[in-house]
C-alpha positions in Angstrom: 80.7 107.8 104.2 78.0 109.1 107.3 80.6 110.7 109.3 81.2 113.5 106.7 78.4 116.2 107.3 80.8 117.8 104.6 82.2 117.4 101.0 85.3 115.3 100.8 88.4 116.7 100.6 89.2 114.3 98.4 87.9 110.9 96.8 90.1 109.1 95.7 89.2 105.5 92.9 91.5 103.0 92.8 91.6 99.6 91.2 93.6 97.1 93.2 95.1 94.0 91.7 98.6 95.9 89.8 97.4 99.8 90.8 96.8 100.0 94.8 98.6 96.2 95.1 101.9 95.1 93.5 101.8 91.8 92.9 104.8 91.5 91.0 107.6 94.0 92.3 107.0 94.0 96.5 106.4 91.2 98.3 106.8 93.0 101.1 103.9 95.4 100.2 105.8 98.6 100.7 104.0 100.4 98.6 101.1 99.7 100.5 102.1 100.2 103.5 103.8 103.7 101.9 99.8 104.5 100.7 97.7 103.3 104.3 100.3 105.1 106.3 99.9 109.1 104.4 96.1 107.9 104.2 95.2 107.8 107.7 97.4 110.3 108.6 96.8 113.0 106.0 93.6 111.8 104.4 90.8 109.5 106.8 90.3 112.3 108.5 87.8 114.7 106.0 87.9 112.7 102.4 86.8 109.3 101.7 88.5 106.2 99.9 86.5 103.9 97.2 87.7 100.5 96.3 87.0 100.2 92.9 87.4 96.2 91.1 87.2 92.9 89.3 87.1 91.2 91.7 84.4 89.8 93.3 82.9 89.8 96.8 85.0 87.3 98.1 87.5 87.3 96.6 87.9 90.7 97.8 87.7 89.9 101.0 90.4 86.9 100.6 93.0 89.6 98.8 92.1 91.6 103.0 93.5 89.3 104.3 96.5 88.4 102.8 97.9 91.8 102.3 97.9 95.3 105.0 94.8 96.7 102.9 93.1 99.9 104.8 89.1 99.5 105.3 87.3 101.3 102.7 84.4 104.1 102.9 83.3 102.5 99.9 83.7 99.5 97.9 82.6 98.5 94.3 83.3 95.1 93.1 82.6 93.2 90.2 83.7 95.6 87.4 81.3 98.3 88.5 78.6 95.9 89.1 78.1 95.0 93.1 78.4 98.2 95.4 79.2 98.2 99.0 79.3 100.7 102.5 81.9 100.5 105.1 83.6 98.3 107.6 80.4 96.3 107.3 80.3 96.5 103.5 75.9 97.3 103.2 74.8 96.2 100.1 73.4 99.6 98.2 70.1 97.4 96.7 69.4 100.4 94.8 72.5 99.3 92.5 70.9 96.5 92.6 67.5 97.8 91.1 69.6 99.1 88.0 71.6 96.5 87.1 69.2 94.0 87.0 67.3 96.2 84.2 67.3 93.9 81.0 69.6 91.9 82.8 69.3 87.9 82.0 71.5 85.9 83.5 70.4 82.7 82.0 70.1 83.9 78.4 73.8 85.2 78.9 75.2 82.4 79.7 73.0 80.1 77.0 74.3 83.0 74.4 78.6 82.8 75.5 78.3 78.6 75.2 78.2 79.0 71.6 81.5 80.0 71.0 84.0 77.9 71.8 86.5 80.8 71.3 85.7 81.7 75.5 86.6 79.8 78.4 84.4 80.4 81.8 86.7 81.7 84.4 86.2 79.7 88.1 83.2 80.2 89.5 84.4 81.9 92.1 85.1 84.9 89.4 81.1 84.7 88.5 78.5 86.8 89.9 75.2 87.8 90.1 75.9 90.8 87.7 79.4 89.8 85.7 80.3 86.4 83.6 83.4 86.1 83.0 86.0 84.6 80.4 89.1 84.2 79.1 89.7 84.9 75.8 92.3 85.4 73.5 93.4 88.3 72.6 93.1 87.9 68.6 89.6 86.6 68.8 88.1 89.0 71.2 87.2 92.3 69.2 85.2 89.7 66.9 83.5 87.9 69.9 82.2 91.0 70.6 80.7 92.0 68.1 79.2 88.7 67.8 77.9 88.7 71.0 76.7 91.6 71.8 74.2 91.0 68.7 73.4 88.2 69.7 72.7 89.3 73.3 70.3 92.3 71.9 68.2 90.0 70.0 67.5 88.5 73.0 66.3 91.4 74.9 69.0 92.5 76.6 70.8 95.7 77.3 74.4 94.5 78.1 77.8 95.4 78.4 81.1 93.9 77.3 84.5 94.7 79.1 88.2 93.5 77.4 91.0 93.7 79.8 94.4 92.6 81.2 95.1 90.5 77.4 92.9 88.0 78.3 90.1 88.7 80.4 86.1 89.9 78.8 83.4 89.9 81.6 79.7 90.5 80.1 77.8 92.9 82.1 74.3 94.5 82.4 74.6 98.0 80.5 74.0 100.3 83.2 77.5 98.5 85.2 81.2 99.0 84.9 83.5 100.7 86.5 82.5 104.3 85.8 79.3 104.0 86.2 79.1 102.8 89.7 81.6 105.8 89.7 78.6 108.4 88.3 76.3 106.9 90.1 78.6 107.6 93.7 79.2 111.0 92.2 75.8 111.8 91.4 74.4 110.4 95.2 76.8 112.2 97.1 75.8 115.4 95.5 72.2 114.5 96.7 73.3 114.4 100.2 75.3 117.6 100.2 78.9 115.9 100.1 79.5 116.0 96.4 83.6 115.5 96.6 86.1 118.8 96.4 88.3 116.9 94.3 88.5 113.1 92.6 91.6 111.2 91.8 90.9 107.7 89.8 93.7 105.6 88.8 93.7 102.3 86.9 96.3 99.7 85.4 93.5 97.8 83.0 90.8 98.4 80.1 88.4 98.1 82.6 89.1 101.4 84.3 88.7 103.2 81.5 85.6 104.1 82.2 86.4 105.8 85.2 88.9 108.5 83.2 85.8 109.4 81.2 83.8 110.3 84.2 83.2 114.9 84.1 85.5 116.7 86.0 87.5 114.1 88.0 91.5 114.1 87.5 93.0 110.8 87.3 96.8 108.3 87.0 97.6 105.4 85.4 100.0 103.8 86.7 103.2 103.3 85.1 102.6 99.2 84.5 99.6 100.4 83.0 98.2 97.4 80.2 98.8 97.9 76.4 94.4 97.7 76.2 94.4 101.7 78.8 97.7 103.0 77.5 96.2 102.9 73.2 92.3 104.5 75.0 94.5 106.8 76.3 96.7 108.1 73.2 93.5 107.6 70.7 90.9 109.4 73.8 92.7 111.3 76.3 96.5 112.3 75.4 95.8 116.6 75.4 94.0 115.6 78.8 95.6 117.3 81.4 93.7 116.2 84.3 95.1 112.4 82.9 98.0 111.7 83.7 100.7 108.5 82.8 102.9 107.9 85.6 106.6 107.4 85.6 106.0 105.5 89.1 104.4 102.0 89.3 101.0 101.2 91.3 101.1 103.2 94.3 104.0 105.3 93.7 102.2 106.2 90.9 99.3 107.4 92.7 101.5 109.3 95.5 103.2 111.0 92.3 99.4 112.1 91.1 99.0 114.0 94.0 101.7 115.9 94.4 101.2 116.2 90.6 97.9 117.8 90.7 98.3 119.3 94.2 95.4 117.2 95.9 97.5 116.9 98.8 100.1 116.0 101.4 102.3 113.1 99.4 104.7 112.1 101.3 104.5 109.4 103.3 105.8 108.9 107.1 107.0 105.9 105.2 109.6 108.2 103.8 110.4 110.3 106.7 113.8 109.2 108.3 113.2 111.4 111.8 109.8 110.9 112.7 110.3 112.7 115.9 111.1 115.7 113.6 107.9 115.2 112.2 106.2 117.6 113.4 102.6 119.0 112.2 101.8 122.7 112.8 98.2 121.6 114.1 96.3 119.8 116.7 96.5 116.4 114.6 95.8 113.5 117.4 95.7 111.4 113.8 99.3 112.1 112.9 100.0 111.4 116.7 99.3 107.3 116.7 100.4 107.1 112.7 103.6 108.1 113.2 104.0 106.1 117.2 102.5 103.3 115.7 105.8 103.4 112.8 108.6 104.8 115.9 106.5 101.0 116.8 108.0 99.3 114.2 111.5 100.5 113.2 112.3 100.0 117.0 111.2 96.4 117.6 113.2 95.7 113.7 116.0 97.4 115.6 115.9 100.2 112.1 116.5 102.5 114.1 118.9 103.8 117.1 118.5 101.6 120.4 118.7 105.3 121.7 117.7 106.6 125.5 116.5 109.9 124.7 113.5 108.2 122.1 112.4 105.7 124.9 112.3 109.7 127.1 110.9 110.9 124.5 107.8 109.1 124.3 108.0 109.0 128.1 107.8 112.8 127.7 104.9 113.3 125.8 102.5 110.6 128.6 100.9 112.4 131.3 102.0 111.0 134.7 98.7 109.4 135.1 98.7 108.0 132.0 96.9 104.4 131.4 97.1 101.5 129.3 94.7 99.0 129.2 96.1 95.7 127.8 93.6 93.5 124.9 94.1 91.1 127.9 91.8 93.6 130.6 95.3 93.7 132.4 95.5 97.8 133.7 99.1 99.8 133.7 101.3 102.7 134.4 101.1 103.8 130.3 104.7 105.3 131.2 105.4 101.6 132.8 104.4 100.3 129.2 107.5 102.4 127.3 109.3 101.7 129.6 109.0 97.4 128.6 109.0 98.5 125.1 112.5 99.8 125.2 113.5 96.2 126.3 112.3 94.9 122.6 114.8 96.8 120.8 115.6 94.3 117.8 113.0 91.6 118.2 111.6 91.3 115.2 114.4 91.9 113.0 114.4 89.1 109.8 111.3 88.2 111.1 109.3 90.4 108.5 107.2 92.2 111.4 104.8 95.4 109.9 102.6 97.0 112.4 100.3 99.6 110.5 97.1 101.8 111.2 93.3 101.7 109.8 90.0 103.8 110.3 92.3 106.4 112.1 89.4 109.5 113.5 89.5 111.8 116.1 87.0 113.5 117.7 87.3 116.8 120.1 84.6 115.4 122.8 85.2 118.6 125.1 87.3 121.8 124.1 90.6 120.6 124.3 90.0 116.8 124.6 91.1 114.2 121.6 89.4 111.0 121.8 91.0 109.0 118.5 89.9 105.4 117.7 91.8 102.3 115.2 92.3 99.6 114.2 95.8 99.0 114.7 97.6 95.9 113.3 100.5 93.3 113.6 102.1 91.7 110.9 105.1 88.7 111.4 105.5 86.3 108.2 101.7 85.4 108.3 100.5 85.4 111.0 98.3 88.7 112.3 96.7 90.0 114.5 94.1 93.3 115.8 93.3 95.7 118.5 90.6 97.9 118.0 92.6 100.7 120.1 91.1 104.7 121.1 93.2 106.7 122.9 92.7 109.6 125.2 94.8 113.1 124.3 94.7 115.6 125.9 96.3 119.7 124.6 98.1 121.3 126.9 99.8 124.8 126.3 103.9 124.6 125.3 103.6 121.0 125.5 101.2 119.7 122.8 99.0 116.5 122.8 99.3 114.6 125.5 98.8 110.8 126.3 96.4 110.2 128.8 95.0 107.0 128.2 95.2 103.8 125.5 92.6 100.8 125.7 93.0 97.8 123.3 90.4 95.2 122.4 90.2 92.8 120.2 89.3 93.3 117.0 86.8 90.2 115.7 89.0 90.5 112.4 92.2 88.9 114.3 93.4 85.8 113.3 94.9 85.4 117.1 93.6 87.0 120.2 95.0 85.8 123.2 99.0 87.3 123.1 100.9 88.0 126.1 103.8 89.6 123.5 101.5 92.4 122.6 102.8 95.1 124.2 100.6 98.3 122.8 
């Protein structure tokens, strides 16, 4: 978050499973990719992305390897009991102290073992400040009431959250997604960086608290669980800042961005002619996102094999522009684009996707821009990633001109030696 020295234009705080990630209707992750391209093109530079999930940190990392996930600025895991920052996921130690107040996991395990209605979830779903169970929905209310009483008598201050129609989590009283968000907002406010607008997004009972935070916008995606919709009907149906979207998952998030007028909500992936999608202002991030989206469509054979496209790309390059391959080999950027022409449709029907992550632009000197990003490619289940740096120069009547592209294999890349990597 340190990259922002002024209040973020927008902070999106989103649940993952069945909100940001559609596990049931999107096997090719197209909705997630739609959000990714919009965020990197229009929001990454001056906004904050926060994932708030019931998943533990290890299970979140597993999801990152399975889906084309963006890197959030903040990751809140284990139903709001753990907070970490940035790509390195640096733990918030102050939040850990808050979570340990009047909490004793041993006592929680002892008391919950007396309820045969509770079935412990997997070891990978347990955390120091979260004990997770499955329970029959019809028994959840009574067990919750009795468990509260038992744990309070033992001197603990706890919170019990039922979600998904079957999951029951026991947390410290100060935990939960809403409390974690309130803490984050207070932290940003103290630093003089309180977001101009905040949008919370969820689908289940453990997201309920997000919608109770003052002065935030909220969207319950179309596929929301019964317990969240019941809460909405009883507590928030007259709140104009909260909507139940007509679209599921990411579609609902994009719908909310438009509904509340929080910024552009047309994803670059929804644009048919990328060469007609021009920015009025200088936006190097836009140029990079659009180029790699075209690159994906070219190799999937989804755009016409037309010399004019290649000619247009070459015309946007400086005559002496250089491309440094992740292997270290240097070549002309124009020659590299010429070579791309030979690969039209070579990835057709091969589940090939390209996405960009952490696209950040800096004007190093007047008219010169450096853009840093992670560029991902996936073919089937095989993924690879390059840390990419692009240097642009701005020329009057020509717009942004590509001057240098340099790539190195990312530590996250599963493959680091591929002669077929083009750019």
